[in-house]
FITOR-689341 format. One line per field, with one value per residue: residue number from 1; residue in one letter; x, y, z of N, C-alpha, C in turn. Coordinates in Angstrom, 1 decimal. Example, Ala and Ser with C-alpha at 12.3 -4.5 7.8 and 13.67 -1.06 7.14 Angstrom:
<rs>
resi = (1	2) .
resn = (A	S) .
nx = (13.2	12.8) .
ny = (-5.7	-2.2) .
nz = (7.8	7.1) .
cax = (12.3	13.7) .
cay = (-4.5	-1.1) .
caz = (7.8	7.1) .
cx = (13.2	12.9) .
cy = (-3.3	0.0) .
cz = (7.8	7.9) .
</rs>
This chain:
<rs>
resi = (1	2	3	4	5	6	7	8	9	10	11	12	13	14	15	16	17	18	19	20	21	22	23	24	25	26	27	28	29	30	31	32	33	34	35	36	37	38	39	40	41	42	43	44	45	46	47	48	49	50	51	52	53	54	55	56	57	58	59	60	61	62	63	64	65	66	67	68	69	70	71	72	73	74	75	76	77	78	79	80	81	82	83	84	85	86	87	88	89	90	91	92	93	94	95	96	97	98	99	100	101	102	103	104	105	106	107	108	109	110	111	112	113	114	115	116	117	118	119	120	121	122	123	124	125	126	127	128	129	130	131	132	133	134	135	136	137	138	139	140	141	142	143	144	145	146	147	148	149	150	151	152	153	154	155	156	157	158	159	160	161	162	163	164	165	166	167	168	169	170	171	172	173	174	175	176	177	178	179	180	181	182	183	184	185	186	187	188	189	190	191	192	193	194	195	196	197	198	199	200	201	202	203	204	205	206	207	208	209	210	211	212	213	214	215	216	217	218	219	220	221	222	223	224	225	226	227	228	229	230	231	232	233	234	235	236	237	238	239	240	241	242	243	244	245	246	247	248	249	250	251	252	253	254	255	256	257	258	259	260	261	262	263	264	265	266	267	268	269	270	271	272	273	274	275	276	277	278	279	280	281	282	283	284	285	286	287	288	289	290	291	292	293) .
resn = (M	T	D	Y	T	P	P	K	V	W	K	W	D	K	Q	S	G	G	R	F	T	N	I	N	R	P	I	A	G	A	T	H	D	K	V	L	P	R	G	R	H	P	M	Q	L	Y	S	L	G	T	P	N	G	V	K	V	T	V	M	L	E	E	L	L	A	L	G	H	S	G	A	E	Y	D	A	H	L	I	N	I	S	E	G	D	Q	F	G	S	E	F	V	E	I	N	P	N	S	K	I	P	A	L	R	D	F	S	V	N	P	P	Q	R	V	F	E	S	A	S	I	L	F	Y	L	A	E	K	F	D	A	F	L	P	S	A	V	P	A	R	T	E	T	M	N	W	V	F	W	Q	M	G	S	S	P	Y	L	G	G	G	F	G	H	F	Y	C	Y	A	P	E	K	W	A	Y	P	I	D	R	F	T	M	E	V	K	R	Q	L	D	V	L	D	R	Q	L	Q	N	N	R	Y	I	I	G	D	E	Y	T	I	A	D	I	A	I	W	P	W	Y	G	A	L	V	L	N	K	I	Y	S	A	A	E	F	L	N	A	E	S	Y	T	N	V	M	R	W	A	K	E	V	G	A	R	P	A	V	R	R	G	R	I	V	N	C	T	W	G	K	P	E	R	Q	L	R	E	R	H	E	A	S	D	I	D	K	V	L	Q	V	A	Y	E	H	S	G	I	E	A	A	P) .
nx = (-24.8	-25.7	-28.9	-29.3	-30.2	-29.9	-29.1	-31.0	-29.4	-26.0	-23.4	-20.1	-19.2	-17.9	-15.2	-14.8	-13.7	-11.4	-8.4	-7.4	-8.6	-7.7	-6.8	-8.8	-11.2	-13.8	-13.1	-11.0	-7.6	-4.6	-3.3	-1.2	1.9	4.5	7.5	8.6	11.2	13.9	15.6	18.5	17.8	16.0	13.3	11.1	9.6	6.9	5.7	4.3	4.7	2.3	-0.2	-0.9	1.3	3.3	2.9	4.1	6.8	7.6	7.2	9.1	11.4	11.3	11.6	14.2	15.5	15.4	17.2	16.7	17.9	16.9	14.8	15.7	15.3	14.3	12.8	10.7	9.5	6.1	4.3	1.3	-0.2	0.6	-0.3	1.2	0.5	-1.1	0.4	1.5	3.1	2.9	0.2	0.1	1.2	-0.5	-3.8	-5.7	-4.6	-3.5	-1.3	0.4	2.6	4.1	6.9	8.3	11.4	12.8	11.8	10.8	8.5	8.7	6.9	3.9	2.5	-0.3	-2.3	-2.1	-2.5	-2.4	0.3	1.6	0.8	1.9	4.7	5.0	4.4	6.4	8.8	8.3	7.5	6.2	3.6	1.7	2.0	0.3	-3.1	-5.2	-4.0	-3.0	-5.4	-6.6	-4.9	-5.3	-7.9	-7.8	-6.2	-7.9	-9.9	-8.7	-8.4	-11.0	-12.0	-10.4	-11.0	-13.1	-11.8	-9.8	-10.8	-13.2	-13.4	-10.8	-10.8	-13.0	-12.5	-10.0	-9.3	-11.5	-13.1	-14.8	-16.0	-18.2	-20.8	-22.4	-21.0	-18.5	-19.3	-20.5	-18.5	-16.5	-17.8	-17.8	-15.0	-14.2	-15.6	-14.3	-11.7	-12.4	-13.0	-10.4	-9.2	-10.4	-9.6	-6.9	-6.7	-6.1	-4.0	-0.7	0.2	-1.7	-2.9	-2.0	0.8	2.5	4.1	2.8	1.7	-0.7	-0.3	1.5	-0.1	-2.1	-1.0	0.1	-2.2	-4.1	-2.4	-0.7	-2.6	-3.5	-1.2	-0.9	0.2	-1.0	-3.5	-3.7	-5.4	-5.6	-6.3	-8.9	-10.2	-9.9	-7.8	-6.1	-7.8	-8.0	-6.5	-5.2	-4.8	-3.1	-0.9	0.0	0.5	2.6	4.6	4.9	5.5	8.1	9.7	12.7	12.6	10.1	10.4	12.2	10.9	8.8	9.8	10.4	9.8	8.6	7.4	6.7	6.2	8.8	11.8	14.1	13.1	12.4	12.5	12.7	13.2	14.4	17.2	19.3	20.2	21.7	20.7	18.5	19.8	21.3	19.3	18.0	20.1	20.5	18.1	18.3	20.4	19.1	17.1	18.0	16.9	15.8	17.9	19.7	18.9) .
ny = (-0.2	-3.7	-5.3	-7.1	-9.9	-11.2	-14.6	-17.1	-18.6	-17.9	-18.9	-20.0	-20.1	-19.1	-17.0	-13.6	-11.6	-8.9	-7.5	-9.0	-11.5	-14.1	-14.8	-14.5	-15.9	-17.7	-19.0	-19.9	-20.6	-22.6	-23.1	-24.4	-26.1	-24.3	-23.1	-20.3	-17.9	-17.0	-14.3	-12.8	-10.9	-9.6	-9.0	-10.3	-9.7	-10.2	-9.3	-6.8	-3.9	-2.4	0.1	-0.9	-2.5	-0.7	0.9	-0.6	-1.0	1.7	2.3	0.6	1.7	4.3	3.6	2.6	4.9	6.3	5.0	2.5	-0.5	-3.0	-3.1	-3.8	-5.4	-8.0	-7.8	-9.7	-10.5	-10.9	-12.1	-11.3	-11.5	-13.9	-15.6	-16.1	-15.6	-17.6	-19.7	-22.4	-21.8	-19.0	-18.7	-19.8	-17.7	-15.6	-16.3	-15.1	-14.6	-12.2	-9.5	-7.1	-9.4	-10.4	-11.7	-11.9	-12.6	-11.9	-12.7	-15.5	-18.1	-17.3	-14.4	-14.1	-11.6	-10.1	-8.1	-4.8	-2.5	-3.7	-4.6	-2.1	-1.1	-3.1	-2.8	-0.2	-0.3	-2.1	-0.8	1.6	4.0	6.5	6.3	7.9	8.1	9.3	9.1	10.7	11.6	9.2	7.7	9.3	9.0	6.2	6.4	7.5	5.7	3.5	4.6	4.9	2.2	1.4	3.0	2.9	0.5	1.3	3.1	1.5	-1.2	-0.3	2.4	2.4	-0.2	-0.1	2.2	1.8	-1.0	-2.7	-4.7	-3.4	0.0	1.3	3.5	3.8	2.4	3.8	6.5	6.2	5.3	7.3	9.5	8.8	8.6	11.3	12.4	11.3	12.4	15.1	14.8	14.3	16.7	18.7	17.8	18.3	21.0	22.6	21.2	20.1	17.4	14.3	14.0	16.3	18.2	16.1	13.4	10.3	6.8	7.1	8.9	7.4	5.2	6.4	7.9	6.3	5.6	7.9	10.2	9.4	9.1	11.8	12.9	11.7	9.1	6.7	5.0	7.1	9.3	11.8	14.2	13.7	13.5	16.0	16.7	18.8	20.7	20.0	21.4	21.3	18.5	18.1	19.7	18.4	15.8	16.2	17.1	14.8	12.9	13.8	13.0	11.2	8.5	7.8	8.0	6.0	3.7	3.5	2.4	-0.2	-3.6	-2.9	-3.4	-2.1	0.7	3.2	1.7	2.4	3.0	0.7	-1.8	-5.0	-6.7	-6.3	-6.5	-5.4	-2.1	-0.8	-1.7	-0.2	2.3	2.1	2.0	4.5	6.2	5.6	6.5	9.2	9.9	9.6	11.5	13.8	15.2	14.0	13.5	10.9	10.2) .
nz = (-19.9	-19.9	-19.3	-16.3	-14.5	-11.3	-10.6	-8.7	-7.0	-6.8	-9.0	-9.5	-12.5	-14.6	-15.9	-14.9	-16.4	-17.2	-15.8	-13.6	-13.7	-13.8	-11.3	-9.5	-7.4	-5.6	-3.3	-0.4	0.7	0.0	-3.3	-4.3	-3.4	-1.9	-0.8	1.0	0.3	2.5	4.0	5.6	7.6	10.5	9.9	7.6	4.7	2.6	-0.4	-2.6	-4.7	-4.4	-3.2	-0.5	0.0	-0.1	2.1	4.2	3.5	3.4	6.2	7.4	6.2	7.3	10.0	10.0	9.2	11.6	13.1	14.0	14.1	14.3	12.5	10.1	7.0	4.7	1.5	-0.2	-3.4	-4.2	-6.6	-7.6	-9.9	-10.9	-9.0	-6.7	-4.1	-3.3	-2.6	-0.5	1.9	2.0	2.5	5.0	6.5	5.9	5.9	4.4	1.9	0.8	0.0	2.0	3.8	6.8	8.5	11.7	12.8	15.0	17.3	19.3	19.2	15.7	14.7	12.9	10.9	9.4	7.2	6.3	8.0	10.5	10.5	10.4	13.0	14.6	14.2	15.0	17.7	18.5	18.1	19.3	17.9	15.8	16.7	18.8	22.4	24.3	25.2	23.8	21.4	20.4	20.1	18.1	16.0	15.5	14.8	12.2	10.9	10.8	9.4	6.9	6.2	6.0	4.0	1.7	0.2	-1.4	-3.0	-4.3	-4.9	-5.9	-7.4	-8.7	-9.9	-11.7	-13.2	-14.2	-14.6	-15.3	-17.9	-19.5	-19.8	-17.7	-17.0	-14.6	-12.3	-12.4	-12.0	-9.5	-7.7	-8.2	-7.1	-4.4	-3.9	-4.3	-2.2	-0.1	-0.5	0.1	2.8	3.8	3.0	4.5	7.0	6.9	6.7	8.8	9.8	9.8	9.4	9.3	11.9	13.1	14.1	14.3	12.6	11.8	11.9	10.7	8.6	7.1	6.5	4.9	2.9	0.6	-0.7	-1.0	-1.1	-3.2	-5.1	-5.7	-6.6	-8.9	-9.2	-9.0	-10.9	-12.7	-12.6	-11.7	-13.0	-13.9	-11.5	-10.6	-8.9	-8.1	-6.9	-4.3	-2.2	0.3	0.7	-1.4	-0.8	1.6	0.5	-1.2	0.6	2.3	0.4	-0.4	1.6	2.5	3.3	2.4	-0.4	-0.7	0.2	-1.6	-4.0	-3.5	-4.2	-6.5	-9.8	-12.1	-14.3	-14.9	-15.7	-14.3	-11.8	-10.5	-8.1	-7.6	-5.5	-2.1	-0.2	1.0	2.3	0.3	-2.0	-2.6	-2.7	-5.1	-7.1	-6.7	-7.4	-10.1	-11.0	-10.4	-12.1	-14.5	-14.4	-13.3	-11.3	-8.8	-6.4	-4.9	-1.5) .
cax = (-24.7	-26.8	-29.7	-28.8	-31.0	-29.1	-29.8	-31.4	-28.1	-24.9	-22.5	-18.8	-19.1	-17.2	-14.4	-15.5	-13.0	-10.6	-6.9	-7.0	-9.6	-7.1	-6.5	-10.0	-11.9	-14.6	-12.7	-9.7	-6.7	-3.5	-3.5	0.0	3.0	5.6	8.3	9.0	12.6	14.2	16.9	19.2	17.4	14.9	12.0	11.0	8.4	6.5	4.8	4.3	4.7	0.9	-0.4	-0.8	2.7	4.2	2.7	5.0	8.2	7.8	7.3	10.4	12.5	11.2	12.2	15.7	16.0	15.5	18.3	16.2	18.6	16.1	13.8	16.3	14.4	14.3	11.5	10.6	8.4	5.0	3.7	-0.1	-0.7	1.0	-0.9	2.1	-0.2	-1.9	1.4	1.2	3.7	2.3	-1.2	0.3	1.4	-1.8	-4.8	-6.5	-3.9	-3.3	-0.1	1.7	2.6	5.4	7.4	9.3	12.2	13.5	11.1	10.7	8.5	8.6	5.5	3.3	1.6	-0.9	-3.1	-1.2	-2.6	-1.9	1.7	2.0	0.6	2.8	6.0	5.0	4.5	7.6	9.9	7.9	7.7	5.1	2.4	1.7	1.7	-0.8	-4.3	-6.0	-3.3	-3.0	-6.7	-6.9	-4.1	-5.9	-9.1	-7.5	-5.7	-9.0	-10.6	-8.1	-8.7	-12.4	-12.3	-9.6	-11.6	-13.9	-10.9	-9.1	-11.7	-14.3	-13.0	-9.6	-11.2	-13.9	-11.9	-8.7	-9.1	-12.7	-13.0	-15.6	-16.2	-19.6	-21.0	-22.9	-20.0	-17.5	-19.9	-20.8	-17.2	-15.9	-18.5	-17.3	-13.6	-14.1	-16.1	-13.1	-10.7	-12.9	-12.8	-9.0	-8.8	-10.9	-8.8	-5.6	-6.8	-5.4	-3.0	0.4	0.1	-3.1	-3.4	-1.5	2.2	3.3	4.0	2.4	1.3	-1.9	0.2	2.1	-1.2	-3.0	-0.3	0.3	-3.4	-4.6	-1.3	-0.3	-3.7	-3.6	0.1	-1.1	1.1	-1.9	-4.7	-3.6	-6.8	-5.6	-7.1	-10.3	-10.7	-9.6	-7.0	-5.5	-8.7	-7.9	-5.2	-4.6	-4.3	-1.9	0.3	0.5	1.0	4.0	5.6	5.2	6.2	9.5	10.5	13.6	12.1	8.9	11.0	12.9	9.9	8.0	10.3	10.6	8.9	7.9	7.7	6.1	6.7	10.1	12.8	15.1	12.4	11.9	13.4	11.9	13.4	15.3	17.9	20.3	20.0	22.4	19.9	17.7	20.7	21.6	18.1	17.8	21.2	20.2	16.9	18.9	21.2	18.2	16.2	18.7	16.0	15.7	19.1	19.6	19.0) .
cay = (-1.5	-4.5	-5.7	-8.3	-10.4	-12.1	-15.9	-17.4	-19.0	-17.5	-20.0	-19.5	-21.0	-18.4	-15.9	-12.3	-10.7	-7.9	-7.7	-10.0	-12.5	-15.4	-15.2	-14.3	-17.1	-17.5	-19.9	-19.6	-21.7	-22.7	-23.8	-25.2	-26.1	-23.4	-22.6	-18.9	-17.6	-16.2	-13.6	-12.8	-9.9	-10.0	-8.8	-10.9	-9.1	-10.8	-8.2	-6.2	-2.4	-1.7	1.0	-1.6	-2.9	0.5	1.3	-1.3	-0.6	3.1	2.2	0.0	2.7	5.3	3.1	2.6	6.3	6.7	4.3	1.2	-1.5	-4.2	-3.0	-4.3	-6.4	-8.5	-7.7	-10.7	-10.2	-11.8	-11.8	-11.7	-11.9	-15.3	-16.5	-16.5	-15.4	-18.8	-20.7	-22.9	-21.1	-17.7	-18.9	-20.0	-16.4	-14.8	-17.1	-14.3	-14.6	-10.8	-8.8	-7.6	-10.4	-10.2	-12.6	-11.3	-13.6	-11.5	-13.3	-17.0	-18.4	-16.1	-13.8	-13.7	-10.4	-9.8	-6.9	-3.7	-1.7	-4.5	-4.5	-0.8	-1.0	-4.0	-2.2	1.1	-0.7	-2.8	0.2	2.8	5.1	6.9	6.1	8.7	7.4	9.9	8.5	11.4	11.6	7.8	7.4	10.0	8.3	5.0	6.7	7.7	4.4	2.6	5.3	4.5	0.8	1.3	3.8	2.6	-0.5	2.1	3.7	0.5	-2.2	0.3	3.4	1.9	-1.3	0.2	3.2	1.3	-2.5	-3.5	-5.0	-2.4	1.2	1.5	4.8	3.7	2.2	4.8	7.6	5.9	5.3	8.6	10.4	8.4	9.0	12.7	12.7	11.0	13.5	16.2	14.6	14.6	18.1	19.4	17.5	18.8	22.4	23.2	20.3	19.8	16.0	13.9	14.3	17.6	18.4	14.9	12.4	9.1	5.7	7.5	9.4	6.3	4.4	7.1	8.5	5.5	5.6	9.2	11.0	8.9	9.4	13.2	13.1	10.9	8.0	5.5	5.1	8.2	9.8	13.1	15.2	13.2	13.8	17.4	16.6	20.1	21.4	19.6	22.0	20.8	17.2	18.2	20.2	17.3	14.7	16.6	17.1	13.4	12.2	14.2	12.4	10.2	7.1	7.5	7.8	4.7	2.7	3.5	1.6	-1.6	-4.6	-2.3	-4.1	-1.4	2.1	3.4	0.6	2.9	3.2	-0.5	-2.7	-6.2	-7.2	-5.5	-7.3	-4.5	-0.7	-0.4	-2.1	1.0	3.4	1.9	2.4	5.9	6.8	5.5	7.4	10.6	10.1	9.7	12.6	15.0	15.9	13.4	13.0	9.9	10.8) .
caz = (-19.2	-20.3	-18.2	-15.7	-13.4	-10.6	-10.4	-7.3	-6.3	-7.7	-9.2	-10.2	-13.7	-15.7	-15.5	-15.0	-17.3	-16.5	-15.7	-12.6	-13.7	-13.7	-9.9	-8.7	-7.1	-4.4	-2.2	0.2	0.8	-1.0	-4.6	-4.6	-2.4	-2.2	0.3	0.8	0.6	3.8	4.0	6.9	8.5	11.4	9.3	6.3	4.1	1.3	-0.7	-3.9	-4.5	-4.4	-2.0	0.7	0.2	0.1	3.5	5.1	3.1	3.9	7.6	7.7	5.9	8.3	11.3	9.8	9.2	13.0	13.7	14.6	13.2	14.3	11.5	8.8	6.4	3.3	0.9	-1.2	-4.3	-4.4	-7.9	-7.4	-11.2	-11.1	-8.0	-5.6	-2.8	-3.0	-2.2	0.8	3.0	2.1	3.1	6.5	7.1	5.7	5.3	3.4	0.6	0.3	0.4	2.4	4.9	7.5	9.6	12.5	13.3	16.2	18.4	19.2	17.8	14.8	14.7	11.6	10.9	8.1	7.0	6.3	9.2	11.6	10.4	10.9	14.4	15.3	14.1	15.8	19.1	18.8	18.1	20.0	16.9	14.8	17.3	20.1	23.6	25.0	24.7	22.8	20.1	20.0	19.6	16.9	15.0	15.1	14.1	10.8	10.3	10.5	8.3	5.6	5.9	5.6	2.9	0.5	-0.8	-2.4	-4.0	-5.0	-5.5	-6.6	-8.4	-9.4	-10.7	-12.8	-14.0	-14.9	-14.9	-15.8	-19.3	-20.2	-19.0	-17.4	-16.3	-13.2	-11.2	-12.4	-11.4	-8.1	-6.9	-8.3	-6.1	-3.1	-3.7	-4.1	-0.8	0.8	-0.6	0.8	4.2	4.1	2.7	5.6	8.2	6.7	6.5	9.9	10.3	8.9	9.1	9.5	13.2	13.7	13.8	14.4	11.6	12.4	11.0	9.9	7.4	6.4	5.9	4.0	1.7	-0.6	-1.5	-1.4	-1.5	-4.5	-6.1	-6.1	-7.3	-10.2	-9.1	-9.2	-11.7	-13.7	-12.5	-11.0	-13.8	-13.9	-10.1	-10.3	-7.7	-7.7	-6.1	-2.9	-2.0	1.5	0.5	-2.4	0.0	2.4	-0.3	-1.7	1.7	2.7	-0.7	-0.4	2.7	2.0	3.6	1.5	-1.7	-0.7	0.3	-2.8	-5.1	-3.1	-4.8	-7.6	-11.0	-13.2	-14.4	-15.5	-15.3	-13.3	-10.5	-10.1	-7.3	-7.4	-4.1	-1.3	0.8	1.7	2.0	-0.9	-3.2	-2.9	-3.1	-6.5	-7.9	-6.6	-8.1	-11.5	-11.2	-10.4	-13.4	-15.7	-14.4	-12.8	-10.3	-7.5	-6.0	-3.8	-0.2) .
cx = (-25.9	-27.6	-29.2	-29.7	-30.2	-29.9	-30.2	-30.3	-27.0	-23.9	-21.3	-18.6	-18.4	-16.3	-15.1	-14.9	-12.2	-9.2	-6.6	-7.9	-9.0	-6.8	-7.7	-10.8	-12.7	-14.3	-11.3	-8.8	-5.6	-3.9	-2.3	1.0	4.1	6.2	8.8	10.5	12.7	15.6	17.5	18.7	16.2	13.6	12.0	9.6	8.2	5.4	5.0	4.2	3.4	0.8	-0.3	0.6	3.6	4.0	3.8	6.4	8.5	8.0	8.7	11.5	12.5	11.9	13.8	16.3	16.2	16.6	17.9	16.8	17.7	15.0	14.4	15.5	14.8	12.9	11.5	9.4	7.4	4.2	2.2	-0.7	-0.5	0.4	0.1	1.5	-1.0	-0.9	1.2	1.8	3.2	1.0	-1.0	0.5	0.1	-2.9	-5.8	-5.9	-3.8	-1.9	-0.5	1.5	4.0	5.7	8.5	10.1	13.0	12.9	10.9	9.4	8.3	7.1	5.1	2.5	1.1	-1.9	-2.2	-1.3	-2.1	-0.4	2.2	1.9	1.6	4.2	6.1	5.1	5.9	8.8	9.5	8.1	6.5	3.7	2.4	1.4	0.5	-2.1	-5.0	-5.3	-3.2	-4.3	-7.0	-6.1	-4.8	-7.3	-8.9	-6.9	-6.9	-9.9	-10.0	-8.5	-10.1	-12.8	-11.6	-10.2	-12.5	-13.0	-10.2	-10.0	-12.9	-13.9	-11.9	-10.0	-12.0	-13.3	-10.7	-8.8	-10.3	-12.6	-13.8	-15.8	-17.7	-19.9	-21.4	-21.8	-18.9	-18.1	-20.1	-19.5	-16.4	-16.5	-17.9	-15.8	-13.4	-14.6	-15.0	-12.0	-11.1	-12.8	-11.4	-8.7	-9.3	-10.1	-7.4	-5.6	-6.0	-4.4	-1.9	0.4	-1.4	-3.6	-2.9	-0.1	3.1	3.0	3.8	2.1	0.1	-1.4	0.8	1.0	-1.9	-2.3	-0.2	-1.0	-3.8	-3.6	-0.9	-1.3	-3.6	-2.3	0.1	-0.1	0.3	-3.1	-4.7	-4.9	-6.8	-6.4	-8.6	-11.0	-10.6	-8.9	-6.5	-6.4	-8.6	-6.5	-4.5	-4.0	-3.1	-0.7	0.9	1.1	2.4	5.0	5.9	5.9	7.7	10.3	11.4	13.1	10.9	9.4	11.6	11.9	9.1	8.5	10.5	9.5	8.1	8.3	7.1	6.6	8.1	11.1	13.7	14.4	11.9	13.0	12.5	12.0	14.5	15.9	18.9	19.9	20.6	21.6	19.0	18.6	21.0	20.5	17.9	18.9	21.0	19.1	17.4	19.7	20.3	17.4	16.9	17.9	16.1	17.0	18.9	19.8	20.3) .
cy = (-2.4	-4.9	-7.0	-8.7	-11.4	-13.5	-16.1	-17.7	-18.7	-18.7	-19.5	-20.5	-20.3	-17.3	-14.6	-11.3	-9.7	-8.4	-8.9	-11.2	-13.9	-15.8	-15.0	-15.6	-17.0	-18.4	-19.5	-20.8	-21.8	-23.5	-24.7	-25.1	-25.1	-22.9	-21.2	-18.8	-16.9	-15.6	-13.6	-11.8	-10.3	-10.0	-9.4	-10.5	-9.8	-9.9	-7.8	-4.7	-1.8	-0.8	0.3	-2.1	-1.8	1.0	0.7	-1.0	0.8	3.0	1.7	1.0	3.8	4.9	3.1	4.0	6.9	6.0	3.0	0.0	-2.8	-4.2	-3.4	-5.4	-6.8	-8.4	-8.6	-10.4	-11.3	-11.3	-12.2	-12.0	-13.4	-16.2	-16.9	-16.4	-16.6	-20.0	-21.1	-22.2	-19.6	-17.7	-19.1	-18.7	-15.6	-15.7	-16.4	-14.1	-13.2	-10.3	-7.6	-8.6	-10.3	-11.3	-11.9	-12.4	-13.2	-12.0	-14.8	-17.5	-17.2	-15.7	-13.5	-12.4	-10.2	-8.7	-5.7	-2.8	-2.4	-4.5	-3.2	-0.7	-1.9	-3.4	-0.9	0.8	-1.3	-1.8	1.5	4.0	5.3	6.6	6.8	7.8	8.0	9.5	9.4	11.4	10.2	7.4	8.0	9.4	7.0	5.3	6.8	6.5	3.6	3.3	4.9	3.0	0.6	2.0	3.4	1.4	0.2	2.7	2.6	-0.5	-1.6	1.2	2.8	0.8	-0.9	1.3	2.7	-0.1	-3.2	-3.6	-4.0	-1.2	1.4	2.7	4.7	3.5	3.2	6.1	7.4	6.0	6.6	9.6	10.1	8.8	10.5	13.1	12.4	12.0	14.8	16.1	14.8	16.0	18.9	19.1	18.1	20.4	23.1	22.3	20.0	18.3	15.6	14.3	15.6	17.8	17.2	13.9	11.1	8.0	6.1	8.1	8.3	5.4	5.1	7.5	7.6	5.3	7.0	10.2	10.7	9.2	10.8	13.6	12.4	9.8	6.7	5.9	6.2	8.9	11.2	14.2	14.9	13.6	15.3	17.5	17.9	20.9	21.1	20.1	21.6	19.4	17.2	18.7	19.1	16.1	15.0	16.6	15.7	12.7	12.6	13.6	11.3	8.8	6.8	7.2	6.5	3.6	2.5	2.5	0.1	-2.5	-4.0	-3.0	-3.4	0.0	2.1	2.3	1.1	3.2	1.9	-1.3	-3.9	-6.7	-6.4	-6.4	-6.5	-3.0	-0.2	-0.8	-0.8	2.2	3.3	2.4	3.9	6.7	6.8	6.4	8.9	10.9	10.2	11.0	13.9	15.8	15.3	12.8	12.0	10.6	10.3) .
cz = (-19.6	-19.1	-17.6	-14.5	-12.6	-10.5	-8.9	-6.5	-7.3	-7.8	-9.9	-11.4	-14.8	-15.1	-15.8	-16.0	-16.5	-16.3	-14.7	-12.6	-13.5	-12.2	-9.0	-8.6	-5.8	-3.3	-1.7	0.2	-0.2	-2.2	-5.0	-3.5	-2.8	-1.0	0.0	1.0	1.9	3.7	5.4	7.9	9.4	10.8	7.9	5.8	2.8	0.8	-2.2	-3.7	-4.8	-3.3	-0.7	1.0	0.5	1.5	4.4	4.7	3.6	5.5	8.0	7.4	6.9	9.6	11.1	9.8	10.7	13.7	14.3	13.7	13.2	13.2	10.1	8.3	5.0	2.7	-0.3	-2.1	-4.3	-5.6	-7.9	-8.7	-11.5	-10.0	-6.8	-4.2	-2.4	-2.7	-0.8	2.0	3.2	2.8	4.6	7.2	7.0	5.1	4.4	2.1	0.0	0.8	1.1	3.6	5.5	8.4	10.4	13.2	14.5	17.4	18.2	19.9	16.9	14.7	13.3	11.9	9.5	8.3	7.3	7.6	10.4	11.7	10.9	12.4	15.1	15.3	15.0	17.2	19.4	18.9	18.7	19.1	16.1	15.4	18.7	21.3	24.4	24.4	23.7	21.4	19.5	19.4	18.2	15.7	14.5	14.4	12.6	10.1	9.9	9.4	7.0	5.3	5.5	4.4	1.6	-0.4	-1.8	-3.5	-4.9	-5.7	-6.2	-7.7	-9.3	-10.4	-11.9	-13.7	-14.8	-15.4	-15.5	-17.3	-20.1	-19.3	-18.9	-16.6	-14.9	-12.2	-11.2	-11.7	-9.9	-7.3	-7.1	-7.3	-4.7	-2.9	-3.5	-2.7	0.2	0.7	0.1	2.3	4.6	4.0	3.9	6.9	8.1	6.6	7.6	10.6	9.3	8.4	9.4	10.8	13.8	13.2	13.8	13.3	12.2	11.4	10.3	8.6	6.5	5.8	4.8	2.7	0.5	-1.4	-1.9	-1.7	-2.9	-5.5	-6.6	-6.8	-8.6	-10.3	-9.2	-10.0	-12.7	-13.8	-11.9	-11.7	-13.7	-12.6	-9.7	-9.0	-7.2	-6.9	-4.6	-2.4	-0.8	1.4	-0.4	-1.6	0.9	1.6	-0.8	-0.6	2.2	1.6	-0.9	0.7	2.1	2.2	2.7	0.1	-1.8	-0.7	-0.9	-3.9	-4.8	-3.6	-5.9	-8.9	-12.2	-13.3	-15.1	-14.9	-14.2	-12.0	-10.0	-9.2	-6.9	-6.0	-3.4	-0.2	1.6	1.4	0.7	-2.1	-3.6	-3.4	-4.6	-7.4	-7.9	-7.4	-9.6	-11.9	-11.3	-11.7	-14.6	-15.6	-14.0	-11.8	-8.9	-7.1	-4.9	-2.5	0.6) .
</rs>
């Protein structure tokens, strides 16, 4: 890495390079007027199939699997590479201009919900599902949800950025964030040593929040870094990741708003349950392994 001396006052006078350089900026607010589409279901989700987006689509699919028809949703694609998150109506829902963002039209006035953990908590309370009512278990669940929210920026913005997306590979940031991600995996591995799921025998929003990041990481579904991180050594995380990943609702939620990978695993938008069914059927026909649930 070349020597760098920070200026007395930092100025945004050049692009930093890297995959997302065209959308990075040091100011908030809308850059253009854009009205968001609206489907017919109570829940209108504006998102992308990144780990934070997957949390919410998995949660909605889990609720539907339990029979909560009020969780029916339309999932509209927000293309962050094109700057859709800076459209005027999206910024009205989430002034932080990050996916996912949700509008619940089953209440009047419609409720906006942003930040993935807030959406999980909102839906869990609304449908009384995946969040224990007893204080000890409820608190433990929220402990791990907030752990994930505090930890994953080191995984995504730290390790993921410098390992995958930075225009140059630099030893210091990769080593620094690899060390932290491995520490986090060890934290999870120890927690899961005597627990089937994150807090025990009950599947909760803690599992739904953590799996798209750390479960997908050890299964080599994000960053293609499983070998680099020696993911197989985290045996308890790997066991949990495989079990959660095999859940039908997780398999369904993973492909919603997905625009990369194998074409037969992509579903840019979801407006009916049959949209997912069709994609899973095609995936089954291609692989012969994952039959549609």
